[in-house]
Every structure is written in structure tokens, then in C-alpha cells.
C-alpha beads as a LAMMPS data file, in Angstrom:
LAMMPS data file: protein, C-alpha beads

263 atoms
262 bonds

1 atom types
1 bond types

-500.0 500.0 xlo xhi
-500.0 500.0 ylo yhi
-500.0 500.0 zlo zhi

Masses

1 110.0

Atoms # bond

1 1 1 0.000 0.000 0.000
2 1 1 1.310 3.459 -0.927
3 1 1 2.659 5.538 1.950
4 1 1 -0.001 8.248 1.423
5 1 1 -2.889 5.777 1.241
6 1 1 -5.031 5.414 4.361
7 1 1 -7.630 2.945 2.998
8 1 1 -6.898 0.466 0.199
9 1 1 -9.718 -1.642 -1.287
10 1 1 -8.752 -4.339 -3.772
11 1 1 -11.152 -6.546 -5.753
12 1 1 -13.692 -6.566 -2.924
13 1 1 -16.912 -8.529 -3.365
14 1 1 -19.794 -9.268 -1.030
15 1 1 -22.418 -11.978 -1.443
16 1 1 -25.360 -12.523 0.880
17 1 1 -27.246 -15.797 1.133
18 1 1 -26.812 -18.900 -0.971
19 1 1 -28.421 -20.734 -3.871
20 1 1 -31.516 -19.061 -5.299
21 1 1 -31.513 -16.535 -2.454
22 1 1 -27.978 -15.417 -3.170
23 1 1 -27.543 -11.666 -3.650
24 1 1 -24.324 -10.156 -4.965
25 1 1 -24.049 -6.741 -3.301
26 1 1 -20.518 -5.788 -4.382
27 1 1 -18.285 -6.991 -7.201
28 1 1 -14.600 -6.253 -7.878
29 1 1 -14.488 -2.938 -6.011
30 1 1 -11.143 -1.142 -6.199
31 1 1 -10.589 2.159 -4.407
32 1 1 -7.825 4.056 -2.610
33 1 1 -8.482 6.856 -0.124
34 1 1 -5.504 8.990 0.806
35 1 1 -4.577 10.281 4.234
36 1 1 -6.699 13.278 5.318
37 1 1 -8.820 13.052 2.166
38 1 1 -12.582 13.615 2.188
39 1 1 -14.162 11.172 -0.271
40 1 1 -17.890 11.189 -0.982
41 1 1 -19.554 8.142 -2.519
42 1 1 -22.803 8.239 -4.486
43 1 1 -24.779 5.538 -6.241
44 1 1 -28.273 4.105 -6.741
45 1 1 -30.193 2.726 -3.778
46 1 1 -29.145 -0.820 -2.971
47 1 1 -25.810 -0.627 -4.796
48 1 1 -23.761 -1.675 -1.757
49 1 1 -22.415 1.689 -0.566
50 1 1 -23.360 1.033 3.047
51 1 1 -22.115 -2.550 2.804
52 1 1 -18.715 -1.293 1.672
53 1 1 -18.577 1.202 4.533
54 1 1 -19.372 -1.558 7.030
55 1 1 -16.618 -3.716 5.559
56 1 1 -14.117 -0.876 5.948
57 1 1 -15.325 -0.392 9.548
58 1 1 -14.753 -4.130 10.160
59 1 1 -18.436 -4.593 10.977
60 1 1 -18.772 -7.085 8.118
61 1 1 -16.380 -9.348 6.244
62 1 1 -15.988 -9.256 2.461
63 1 1 -16.722 -12.440 0.537
64 1 1 -13.646 -11.793 -1.592
65 1 1 -10.859 -9.267 -1.932
66 1 1 -8.847 -7.313 0.620
67 1 1 -9.342 -4.097 2.604
68 1 1 -6.270 -2.563 4.214
69 1 1 -6.504 0.316 6.686
70 1 1 -3.249 2.053 7.643
71 1 1 -3.127 3.375 11.184
72 1 1 -0.574 4.484 13.718
73 1 1 0.389 2.167 16.538
74 1 1 -1.009 4.237 19.420
75 1 1 -4.548 4.536 18.017
76 1 1 -7.087 2.398 19.885
77 1 1 -9.901 2.780 17.334
78 1 1 -8.727 3.546 13.773
79 1 1 -12.243 4.456 12.607
80 1 1 -15.428 5.943 13.994
81 1 1 -18.823 5.565 12.310
82 1 1 -21.816 7.899 12.059
83 1 1 -25.013 6.284 10.765
84 1 1 -28.201 7.785 9.358
85 1 1 -30.401 6.681 12.241
86 1 1 -28.985 8.758 15.129
87 1 1 -27.113 5.791 16.588
88 1 1 -26.973 7.132 20.134
89 1 1 -28.167 5.630 23.402
90 1 1 -31.673 6.899 24.291
91 1 1 -31.184 6.178 28.004
92 1 1 -28.017 8.302 28.246
93 1 1 -27.786 12.079 28.368
94 1 1 -25.993 14.051 25.652
95 1 1 -22.780 14.274 27.668
96 1 1 -22.960 10.588 28.612
97 1 1 -23.354 9.622 24.954
98 1 1 -20.343 11.700 23.937
99 1 1 -18.323 10.417 26.898
100 1 1 -19.060 6.739 26.191
101 1 1 -16.256 5.991 23.734
102 1 1 -13.659 7.747 25.841
103 1 1 -14.520 5.721 28.925
104 1 1 -14.155 2.550 26.859
105 1 1 -10.620 3.704 25.993
106 1 1 -9.720 3.974 29.669
107 1 1 -8.525 7.578 29.456
108 1 1 -7.883 9.689 32.569
109 1 1 -11.020 11.369 33.910
110 1 1 -9.695 14.899 33.406
111 1 1 -8.863 14.243 29.755
112 1 1 -12.282 12.664 29.209
113 1 1 -14.107 15.684 30.639
114 1 1 -11.957 18.165 28.717
115 1 1 -12.607 16.391 25.401
116 1 1 -16.339 16.073 26.059
117 1 1 -16.596 19.755 26.913
118 1 1 -14.629 20.704 23.792
119 1 1 -16.781 18.704 21.371
120 1 1 -20.065 19.697 22.986
121 1 1 -19.006 23.301 22.398
122 1 1 -17.876 22.668 18.803
123 1 1 -21.236 21.112 17.914
124 1 1 -23.333 23.696 19.781
125 1 1 -24.450 21.190 22.401
126 1 1 -23.110 22.706 25.632
127 1 1 -26.534 23.911 26.764
128 1 1 -27.979 20.422 26.174
129 1 1 -25.333 18.394 28.022
130 1 1 -27.872 16.998 30.514
131 1 1 -30.697 16.522 28.011
132 1 1 -31.780 13.135 26.663
133 1 1 -32.198 12.232 22.967
134 1 1 -36.012 12.202 23.282
135 1 1 -35.835 15.886 24.216
136 1 1 -33.834 16.851 21.122
137 1 1 -34.691 17.552 17.497
138 1 1 -33.407 15.282 14.744
139 1 1 -30.664 17.755 13.899
140 1 1 -29.515 17.950 17.504
141 1 1 -29.487 14.153 17.832
142 1 1 -27.285 13.884 14.776
143 1 1 -24.952 16.504 16.240
144 1 1 -24.623 14.236 19.281
145 1 1 -23.731 11.292 17.029
146 1 1 -21.101 13.377 15.224
147 1 1 -19.645 14.653 18.521
148 1 1 -19.415 11.079 19.826
149 1 1 -17.514 10.040 16.684
150 1 1 -15.207 13.055 16.761
151 1 1 -14.342 12.966 20.446
152 1 1 -12.474 9.642 20.265
153 1 1 -10.067 11.234 17.753
154 1 1 -10.068 8.301 15.373
155 1 1 -7.945 8.766 12.283
156 1 1 -10.801 7.731 9.959
157 1 1 -14.406 8.911 10.006
158 1 1 -16.986 6.794 8.166
159 1 1 -20.340 8.525 7.618
160 1 1 -23.329 6.649 6.191
161 1 1 -25.856 9.212 4.931
162 1 1 -25.782 11.063 8.262
163 1 1 -28.035 13.907 7.092
164 1 1 -30.533 11.941 4.985
165 1 1 -33.343 12.025 7.565
166 1 1 -33.132 15.800 8.130
167 1 1 -35.185 18.504 6.472
168 1 1 -33.522 20.675 3.822
169 1 1 -32.714 23.590 6.134
170 1 1 -31.128 21.432 8.847
171 1 1 -29.270 19.415 6.253
172 1 1 -27.656 22.536 4.812
173 1 1 -26.759 23.807 8.266
174 1 1 -25.061 20.561 9.281
175 1 1 -23.277 20.295 5.926
176 1 1 -21.712 23.675 6.560
177 1 1 -20.849 22.770 10.162
178 1 1 -19.182 19.520 9.057
179 1 1 -17.283 21.365 6.322
180 1 1 -15.923 23.795 8.901
181 1 1 -15.071 21.036 11.402
182 1 1 -13.232 18.965 8.813
183 1 1 -11.208 21.933 7.629
184 1 1 -10.022 22.344 11.217
185 1 1 -9.314 18.659 12.000
186 1 1 -8.355 17.162 8.592
187 1 1 -9.154 13.488 9.133
188 1 1 -9.704 10.836 6.490
189 1 1 -13.428 10.681 5.698
190 1 1 -15.618 8.381 3.617
191 1 1 -19.059 9.977 3.336
192 1 1 -21.962 8.070 1.777
193 1 1 -24.739 10.189 0.273
194 1 1 -27.449 10.253 -2.390
195 1 1 -27.152 14.041 -2.659
196 1 1 -24.835 15.239 -5.441
197 1 1 -24.834 18.825 -4.187
198 1 1 -23.721 17.578 -0.759
199 1 1 -21.004 15.382 -2.268
200 1 1 -19.460 18.240 -4.250
201 1 1 -19.670 20.720 -1.377
202 1 1 -17.932 18.407 1.102
203 1 1 -15.640 16.169 -0.915
204 1 1 -12.165 16.291 -2.381
205 1 1 -13.343 13.473 -4.646
206 1 1 -16.711 12.019 -5.598
207 1 1 -16.792 8.275 -6.309
208 1 1 -19.724 6.917 -8.325
209 1 1 -20.978 3.355 -7.793
210 1 1 -22.917 1.295 -10.319
211 1 1 -26.222 -0.415 -9.680
212 1 1 -26.086 -3.779 -7.922
213 1 1 -23.684 -5.487 -7.818
214 1 1 -21.919 -2.285 -6.898
215 1 1 -18.570 -1.417 -8.429
216 1 1 -16.722 1.860 -8.937
217 1 1 -17.599 3.363 -12.319
218 1 1 -16.481 6.958 -11.802
219 1 1 -14.000 8.929 -9.714
220 1 1 -14.162 12.722 -9.977
221 1 1 -11.823 15.307 -8.464
222 1 1 -13.746 18.255 -7.009
223 1 1 -12.183 21.430 -8.519
224 1 1 -12.368 23.570 -5.373
225 1 1 -9.525 24.098 -2.949
226 1 1 -9.579 24.359 0.840
227 1 1 -10.787 26.162 2.790
228 1 1 -14.108 26.483 0.993
229 1 1 -17.620 27.519 1.924
230 1 1 -21.175 27.037 0.682
231 1 1 -20.762 29.945 -1.745
232 1 1 -19.200 27.562 -4.290
233 1 1 -22.710 26.274 -5.007
234 1 1 -23.285 29.343 -7.169
235 1 1 -20.322 28.732 -9.476
236 1 1 -20.479 27.384 -13.001
237 1 1 -17.900 24.710 -12.167
238 1 1 -20.133 23.401 -9.378
239 1 1 -23.148 23.189 -11.683
240 1 1 -21.122 21.531 -14.458
241 1 1 -19.750 18.843 -12.144
242 1 1 -23.185 18.187 -10.649
243 1 1 -24.593 17.707 -14.149
244 1 1 -21.722 15.410 -15.141
245 1 1 -22.244 13.283 -12.048
246 1 1 -25.985 13.107 -12.646
247 1 1 -25.536 12.054 -16.264
248 1 1 -23.445 9.076 -15.185
249 1 1 -25.633 8.236 -12.217
250 1 1 -28.897 8.606 -14.148
251 1 1 -27.973 5.731 -16.442
252 1 1 -27.522 3.502 -13.394
253 1 1 -30.801 4.617 -11.825
254 1 1 -32.952 4.390 -14.967
255 1 1 -31.265 1.450 -16.678
256 1 1 -30.645 3.478 -19.836
257 1 1 -27.351 3.353 -21.686
258 1 1 -25.494 6.648 -22.304
259 1 1 -27.107 7.010 -25.744
260 1 1 -30.577 6.842 -24.267
261 1 1 -31.479 3.317 -25.327
262 1 1 -33.060 1.050 -22.738
263 1 1 -30.599 -1.373 -21.213

Bonds

1 1 1 2
2 1 2 3
3 1 3 4
4 1 4 5
5 1 5 6
6 1 6 7
7 1 7 8
8 1 8 9
9 1 9 10
10 1 10 11
11 1 11 12
12 1 12 13
13 1 13 14
14 1 14 15
15 1 15 16
16 1 16 17
17 1 17 18
18 1 18 19
19 1 19 20
20 1 20 21
21 1 21 22
22 1 22 23
23 1 23 24
24 1 24 25
25 1 25 26
26 1 26 27
27 1 27 28
28 1 28 29
29 1 29 30
30 1 30 31
31 1 31 32
32 1 32 33
33 1 33 34
34 1 34 35
35 1 35 36
36 1 36 37
37 1 37 38
38 1 38 39
39 1 39 40
40 1 40 41
41 1 41 42
42 1 42 43
43 1 43 44
44 1 44 45
45 1 45 46
46 1 46 47
47 1 47 48
48 1 48 49
49 1 49 50
50 1 50 51
51 1 51 52
52 1 52 53
53 1 53 54
54 1 54 55
55 1 55 56
56 1 56 57
57 1 57 58
58 1 58 59
59 1 59 60
60 1 60 61
61 1 61 62
62 1 62 63
63 1 63 64
64 1 64 65
65 1 65 66
66 1 66 67
67 1 67 68
68 1 68 69
69 1 69 70
70 1 70 71
71 1 71 72
72 1 72 73
73 1 73 74
74 1 74 75
75 1 75 76
76 1 76 77
77 1 77 78
78 1 78 79
79 1 79 80
80 1 80 81
81 1 81 82
82 1 82 83
83 1 83 84
84 1 84 85
85 1 85 86
86 1 86 87
87 1 87 88
88 1 88 89
89 1 89 90
90 1 90 91
91 1 91 92
92 1 92 93
93 1 93 94
94 1 94 95
95 1 95 96
96 1 96 97
97 1 97 98
98 1 98 99
99 1 99 100
100 1 100 101
101 1 101 102
102 1 102 103
103 1 103 104
104 1 104 105
105 1 105 106
106 1 106 107
107 1 107 108
108 1 108 109
109 1 109 110
110 1 110 111
111 1 111 112
112 1 112 113
113 1 113 114
114 1 114 115
115 1 115 116
116 1 116 117
117 1 117 118
118 1 118 119
119 1 119 120
120 1 120 121
121 1 121 122
122 1 122 123
123 1 123 124
124 1 124 125
125 1 125 126
126 1 126 127
127 1 127 128
128 1 128 129
129 1 129 130
130 1 130 131
131 1 131 132
132 1 132 133
133 1 133 134
134 1 134 135
135 1 135 136
136 1 136 137
137 1 137 138
138 1 138 139
139 1 139 140
140 1 140 141
141 1 141 142
142 1 142 143
143 1 143 144
144 1 144 145
145 1 145 146
146 1 146 147
147 1 147 148
148 1 148 149
149 1 149 150
150 1 150 151
151 1 151 152
152 1 152 153
153 1 153 154
154 1 154 155
155 1 155 156
156 1 156 157
157 1 157 158
158 1 158 159
159 1 159 160
160 1 160 161
161 1 161 162
162 1 162 163
163 1 163 164
164 1 164 165
165 1 165 166
166 1 166 167
167 1 167 168
168 1 168 169
169 1 169 170
170 1 170 171
171 1 171 172
172 1 172 173
173 1 173 174
174 1 174 175
175 1 175 176
176 1 176 177
177 1 177 178
178 1 178 179
179 1 179 180
180 1 180 181
181 1 181 182
182 1 182 183
183 1 183 184
184 1 184 185
185 1 185 186
186 1 186 187
187 1 187 188
188 1 188 189
189 1 189 190
190 1 190 191
191 1 191 192
192 1 192 193
193 1 193 194
194 1 194 195
195 1 195 196
196 1 196 197
197 1 197 198
198 1 198 199
199 1 199 200
200 1 200 201
201 1 201 202
202 1 202 203
203 1 203 204
204 1 204 205
205 1 205 206
206 1 206 207
207 1 207 208
208 1 208 209
209 1 209 210
210 1 210 211
211 1 211 212
212 1 212 213
213 1 213 214
214 1 214 215
215 1 215 216
216 1 216 217
217 1 217 218
218 1 218 219
219 1 219 220
220 1 220 221
221 1 221 222
222 1 222 223
223 1 223 224
224 1 224 225
225 1 225 226
226 1 226 227
227 1 227 228
228 1 228 229
229 1 229 230
230 1 230 231
231 1 231 232
232 1 232 233
233 1 233 234
234 1 234 235
235 1 235 236
236 1 236 237
237 1 237 238
238 1 238 239
239 1 239 240
240 1 240 241
241 1 241 242
242 1 242 243
243 1 243 244
244 1 244 245
245 1 245 246
246 1 246 247
247 1 247 248
248 1 248 249
249 1 249 250
250 1 250 251
251 1 251 252
252 1 252 253
253 1 253 254
254 1 254 255
255 1 255 256
256 1 256 257
257 1 257 258
258 1 258 259
259 1 259 260
260 1 260 261
261 1 261 262
262 1 262 263
């Protein structure tokens, strides 16, 4: 694996079931993600994006191929995961949820409290430290999930459509907050989304997956440097890239070939 590569995926496949019930979710996936790179992945529903993320997170095993994750020796958890469904504990307060991963690491109490306080402040949650998830809006609950992932200081952040369940206004707000946070912390991120606008705004690259079985069919460099802000949405380059991505993705969604004939 190249010295600058943080995640290396080679010829990865995933098959569920057997016989007539067998489903091939992924086939011959190859992808490299460099250190401190923000990669967004888009593709049709059911194409295996979330499956691939879970394989990288070591929550599932591939049926074939190899995933290598480079990490430094002192890191307890090389990756942290944020899911779409506010994966936080409903019986714990906001601060207890954020604190959970740090306690599992066995860190000194003072360091735990300092980190929790820092990330509650960064995500605008300080005033809600003693609140419970049932008392929070969807946007606030997802902030808690992001804070819990950030606070453990993992080198890799895996995000599986974290803003999909939010309304348009909250989604835009959290996109901008994540953009600002990442530009401060610079970790390696794989971000799964169905939203092309979101992918271009956040990513250094946008990877396009085919319909099932999922494989990489496109890899686009986002032509905007860092730091950046939401104002890039108004540029011609942004619109052109969004259209180019949609043209490739549309063929996978509709089943049409690039010339418009039915597949």
C-alpha cells in the first residue's frame, strides 16, 4: 500500500445468502483513499455503498478481496462511524453519549471531561449536556452522534448518509458545520450520500458506484480548494460537475445506456 494511502480496497466482493436466495451486493471494487482526504460516494439505492462502509469499519467481512486500513500504533480505534439513524443511546444524556467511547478507551477522567466539553461546544451542544435524545430535534441528535464520533479522535471517520433524515434547512446547516469542522481537523473521511450537491460541497473526490452489484464506475476530483464555503454552489464549475455526475448516475438509476437506449 502506498505511503499516502489510508484505505486500500482491492477486488472486494460481497455476497449474501446462498443458492436461489444469493444476492451479490458488491463486485470487484477497487478504491484508494488517501490520508486526510474527504471522499464522498454516491450511487443508486441498494448498490452496496453502506455494505462497503461496514466492511471498511470491520463490521462485516468481504466475501472476496482485501481491505487494508493504515493506522498508527497508538490509536485504539482507527475508525469511527456515524449512521443515518442517530445511533446514540436513548437512556443516556448528551454528555454521557459523547463520553461513552472515551470511557471505553480507559482515558484519565480529566482528559475525558476536557474532550467532552470541547466537542459539545464545537457542535453547539453545551446547553444540552444533561438533556436526553427524546428531548432533542433530529438535527440535535445527529450533532450528538457526530460529537461522539469526533471525540475519540479516530484517524478515519466513516459517515453513512448522516443527514438523509433531516429537512432541507437542517441538512444545509449541518453540511456547513461539518465542512468547517473537517477543515479544522483534517481526518480521512468516507461519506456516503445520495445528494450530489452535498457530495461536491464536502468532498475532495466524488466516487460513483454502479447499480447492484456495486462497483466503482467513476472517480471525480472536485475542482475547489480548501478552505471552501457554501458559496461555491453558485459557481459554473459546481453546476457543471453536478450535471456530469448526474448524467453518469442517471444511467444507473434508470437502466438506460449513455445514448438513451433502454438497457
